[in-house]
N, C-alpha and C positions, 0 to 999 in steps of 0.2 A: 472500463474507463479508469485511468489512473488518477489518483487524487487523495485528499485527506478527508476524513469524516466517514460516516456510515454508508454514504451513497444513497440514502433514502429510507433505510429500514429503522433507524433509531436516531435520536439526537446525539450529537450535532450532525445534521445531514451533510454539511460541507464546512470545511475549515479552510480559511484563507491563511496560508503560512506567512509568518513575519519574514522580513528580509533576513536571508542567511539560513532560514530553516528549510528542511527537506520539503519537497512538494508532494511526496508520497510517504506512506506509513509502512513500516515493517517491524514486527514485534517477535521476540522469542517467547512464545507462550508458555513454554516449559519453565523458564526462569522468570518470566514477567507476565503472569496471568491477568493482571489488571491493566496491561498495556500502558505502563507509565513511562517506558523508555524506548523511543523510536530508534531502531538500529539500522535504518536505511543507509545512511552515509557510511557506516562501518562494514557493510557487507556487499560490495559491488558485484562480486561473482554470483551471489544468491539473487540479487536484484536482476541481473542480466538473464539468469536462467528463468526466473519467474515471469519476467517481462516477455521473453520469447515464447514461453508456454501460453501466456495470456493471449498474445498475438495469434498463435496458432488456433486457439479456441475461437477467437473473434473471426478469423479468416474462414473458419469452418461453419460460422453462423451459430455457434453455441453460446455466445456471450455478447453482451453490449459493450 
C-alpha cells in the first residue's frame, strides 16, 4: 500500500498529507538518513520504477 507514515510498525502509523504535499514518501537515505526531506516529487522516474516493482510483488501475492 502506498501512503505516508510507517504503515503500522512505528509512530506515526499514518500521516494525512496537507494540501499540496506528496501523498507518498521517498527518501535518499545515503544523503538524508533521518528522513527529513521527502524527494518523491523530484524523482518521477524512480517513483514509477518502484511503483511498478511494488505492483509486481502485490500481483504475485508477496506484499499487501
